[in-house]
Each structure stands twice: as structure tokens, then as C-alpha cells.
N, C-alpha and C positions, 0 to 999 in steps of 0.2 A: 689360275684355270677361269677361262669364263662356264656360264651357266651352261651353254650352248657345245661345250668340250673343245673351244679352240683357245690357244694359248696368245690370243690377242686382244693388249688389252685395249677397253672401251675409250680410256683416257690420250689415247696415241692419236686417232682424228683431231684432238682438241689440241695437242700438241703442235702438231703437224699446219693446225692452222693458224696455231700464234706464232710459229715461227717464220709464216708466210707472210702475214700481217706484220709482223717487225722488220723484214727483208725489203717489201715493198714499199715500209715508211722512211728507211735507209736509203734506199735508191731515189724516192723523191729528195730525201732532204739533201743528197749530195748531188742532182741531177739538176740544178737549177742555175748552173752558168755562176754562184755567186762565190766568191773567196772568203778564206776567214775576215779579211779586212772589210768587208762588205757586211756580214752578219750582223756586226752590234747594229747597225742601221735599220734592221730587219725590213727590208724594200725599199727604203725610202734611197733618194740620187744623193750624191753628193752635195752637201749644202754649198750655195753658192752667194748667199746675202749675209749682213751681220747677224738680220732678225733670224734667218731659218734655222740656227741651231736650236732657240727656244721651242720651234715646234717641232723638230726632230727629238727634244727633250721630253716633251708632252707624248711624242707616241712611243716612245720608249719606256714610259714610266706606266703607258694604260697597257704595253704588252705584259710588264712586269706585274701589273698587279691581275691582270687577266690570268697569268700565267699560277702566281700563288693563289687564287681563286680555284679553278682548275686542278693544280695540286691535292687544296684541300677534299676537292669534291671528288676526286677519282682515289685518292686516297680511302675515303669514307665507305665509298661503293666497292672497293675491292675489300675493306675491312669486314663490311655488313657479309658480304659473298662470301667469303675462307670461313668467319667464326661463327654464322648463321645458317650456314647450311643445314641441312636435314641430316642427322644422324642414322646411318647405317642400320645399329641395332634397335631405334627406338620409332614407332609409327605415330604414335601420337601428336596430337597438332599442339606446337609449342604456345606458351601464354601469350595472348594478345595485348599489344597498349591501345588504348584509344586517345587518351591523354597525355601529355606529356610538357606542362607549362614551361620549364626553364628551355627545352626544346625549340619548342615553338615561339619563343621570344627572342633564342637566337638566331632563330632562322629569320626572323621578323627583322631585328637591329642589324645584324650584322650587313646584309644588302643596303640597308639605309646608309650605314656609315658607309661603304663603299663609294655609293653613287655620289654620298656629298662629299667625301675627299675626290672623285675627280671631276667632280661639280666645280668644286671650290679653283681647283689646278687651272682645269678651263676657261672658267671665267678670267682667273687673272692674267693668263697669257694671252688669251683675245682680246682683252682692254688694252693690254702692252701693245700688240701687233696693231691694232686700230688704231690707235692715240695720233692726232697729227700735230700735239704739242709737245711733245715732247724733245723733238729733235726740227729746228728750219729746214725746210728742203732747200735744195741746192738747187735742184730742175724739177720744172712740171711737165708734163705729160698728158694730156689728154687723150685716152682711148676711144675709139669710136668704132661699136660693132655692129654688124648690120649684115643681112642677109646677102654674098654668104663669105666676109673675108673681114677685114681691121682697116682702119685708118688712126693715125697717130697726128695729132696735134704737137708741134713743141712748140709750146707757149714759152719763148725765148727773143730776146734783142741781138738778131742778126742782122749783118751788116746786108744792108741791098734790099731789106722786108720793111716796111712802115705800116704805121697802123699800132692799134691798140686791142689787146686781146680782152679787156675790161668792157671796152664798149662795142665790140666787134658782134653782129649779128649774126655771126656764124655761131657763136659761142653762148646765145641767148639761156638754151637750154641747160647753162649750166649756175646753178646757185652763188649768188653775191658773197655769202660764205665762203665758197672757194676764189672767187674772184678777186677778194679783198689780197688775197697772198699772193696773185699772178702780179710779175715784174711790170714797173710801170713803163708807157708806150711799149711793150713787146707786140712787134709785127709777127713775127712765129713765121714759122715754116712746115711743111706736113709731109706727108707721104702716104700712100695709100694703095693698095692691093687687089686685085682679084683671087678668085681659087687657083686660077692658072699659072699665079707670080711664083720664083723661085728664088732661091737666097743665091745669088752670082759665085760665090767662093764655096760652097755645100753642095748647093743644087737642091736641100730643102725645099718643099713645098711652101707658099705664104710670104706675105712680103717682111723686111726686117725693121724691127725695132732698135733703133743704137741708143746705149743707155752710157755714161763713164762710169769707170770703176772709181770706186773710194770715195763717190758724190751719194746724198741721198736724193731718190727720186719720188715723187709724190704720181701717184696714176690717178687722175680724176676719169672717172667711168662713166659713160652715156652710150646709150642705144639710138637706132632710129627704127626700129621696128620692134622685135621680139624679146625676150629675156635670151642673153649671153652667157656665159663664164669666163672670164678673164681667168687664164692660169698657165705661168710660165714653169714648168715641174721643175727643174732643180731649184728654184727658188722657196717647194715647201709650201705657196699660197697659192690662193686661187679667190676672187670675189666677183659676185654676179655684176652682169652689167643690164639696168634696168631701164627699160623706155619709163620717162617722166619720175624717173628717181636718182639721183645721182649720189653715185659710191667711189669711197678714194680711201686710199693705203700708200704709205709709204715703205720702200725697202732702201736697203744702201748693199750693192753689189760691192763684191771683193775676190771676184777672181774674173778674168778676162778668158774671152771667148765665146762661141755661138751655142745657143740654146736652144731647146726646141717650146714652144707654145702651144694652145690649141684652148679653144671653145670644150669647156666642162657642162654644158648642158644644152639639153637636145632641144634645137630650136628650130629644124624643119629639116626636108629633104636631103639637102645640102651640107646638114651639119658637119660632117664628118671632113670636108674639105676647107672649115672655117681654122686653118692651122696658120701659126706664123713663127718667125725668128726671134733671139733678142739678141743682139749683137753687144758685148759690153767689152769697151775700150781703153784707152788713155783719153784723160778729160781733153787733151791737145786733139787726138783723131775726132774725139766727137764734136768738137768747135767745128773743124773742118768738114766734116759731114754735114752738119749744119748749112753751111758754108754752100757746100756743094747743091745742095737743096736748093736753095735760094739761086744758085747761076741756071741750075736748070728749068726756074719758073715758078717752082712750087712755093709761092710767098703765099701769107694770107692763113687764112685755117678751110677746112672741109667744115661742113655744117655739125653740129656734134651731135643732134638727137631732139628727140620729143620734147617739147618744149615738159617742165616742172608742171606736174597737175597740182589740182587749187587744195587737196589735203595735204601734199608737201609743202607747200608753201605755208600753208599754217603752222604746219609743224614747224619748218625754218625758224616763224616769227616768233613763236612761242616760244623756242629755244634760245632766242637774243637775249 
């Protein structure tokens, strides 16, 4: 019985709140629309390139490390709360510990070890993903970002298109170290969109980038105005598109289908409309699409972007 004569235990409200919190957590965990097959990806979409599983593995490993640290910290908090709470029969202040060198060393060294391990795996995977020398590209696409849509220069030898991507004035913004890998005498074709463009099959907004399944694709990223970011969601990878600086990466799509892409960098008032689609098809269907673009008169290349800045030219010279 409580001091005021009531039989109600003061612990009951706390138990009730704990039960409510657990119930709310269970509802949140089960109301996300994910199935048990989706749970191991921890929110990531299904990978659609050969490189994406490496990114997914890094994501899962980071979550596992975070969960292990969380369990340790929560356990220590609960242990302290349970075993160091004030006694009902003793009112004196317990002994105070001001310095404990082993514990202080522990909570300094352990975080350093955790960060070092995460840094190692991140640096290892980033170096592998951004390498352009591990595998020769079968297809090269110059992705051009501009306010407020995207253009795609297919740097290919296409029947009906004459020219040379290595000397084309529209591609002057691309450094020679990328041009050296371009096919010889590649006249090329292009496609360019507006915010109102839609994919004819799905109705999704934005222009459509076509890619061949099973072929290694090199994206050469250039911008005409401000910083954008090229993100194909199920590729699990994105990279900034920077004026005056050319970025590049390679992927090998391994699943056919139409996937969503978007600009992941706040680039201005219509940033939310900078959407595009990626259609992965068979190599034969891809070649036919390039021929269809040539028949429409979309031969040659659209301007790639702002010319390379002086400090970038110096950096490229020093790295040669």
C-alpha cells in the first residue's frame, strides 16, 4: 500500500508507458510495407548492377557495427540504472569516482578503432568503385546536367553519324584523359530532355537514358551551369556533376527494366523536376535505339558544359 493509503503502485504508470513505447515501436517496424525479403537490404532498393552489391555490403556492415555499438551502450545504460539506483533504506551519497584511467582509455581507444575500421572498408570500396582501369568500358555516355533537365551524348560509332568525339568542339569541356578512351571517329548521337519530358512506356517524368545489359558503361559527367548530382536509384551510387570539373565512374547493368533517376544536389528552384529514367535493354535493342536517334536527326553531340578550370588543368597535367 502506498503512503497515501492507495493500493496503486507507483511503478504501474512507468510499466504502462514502457508497454506503449514497445507497442509503438512494433507498429512502426511492421507498417513500413517491407517484407522479410526486403529487410536484409535495410532500406536499399534491389541492386541492378554488378557493382551495387559491394555498396550494399558496406551499408549492411555499417548498420551491423552501429547496432553492436548501440547494444553495448544501451546495455551499459540499463546496467547502471538497475544496479546503481539509490537504495530505499540508505540515504547517504554513494562514493564518487572522479578519475578512472582504464575506463577513460577504453572510451577513447574503442571509438578510434571503430572509426578506423569503417574508414578502411569505405576507402577500399570507394577506390574500387571509382577505378576506371580495372575494366575497359564497352559503352561511354557523356551525361550533361543543366537547369532543369539532362542530356545524354552517346559516344559511339553509329551508322548515319559522322564526326569524331575526340575533336568535336561540343565536347571541349571533357579532359583529354577521358577522350583518349573514346572510340575513334565516333560521330555519336544524343538525346536531351526538358522538365516536361516523359517516358512513353511508363509515363515517368524526364528523358530516358538507354543502356545495354551486361556491358560496362562509363559515365562522363559534365555540367553547363551549377552543381548537380547524377543518381540512378537502384544502381546504389551517385556522383556530383560539377561545372569546370569532370567526374566519371563505371557500372555494368545486369537487370533489364526501366529505373528512376534524379538529381541529388539542390541546384535551384526547379531541382525537384530534374528527373530522368534509365532503360536497360539487350545490346541488340540498344544498338537499334542509337540508329533510331540517328534517323531522327539527333546526330553529333550537344554542348557538354563549362570549360575545365585552370586549376583542374594543372591537376590533370601533374597527374600524367
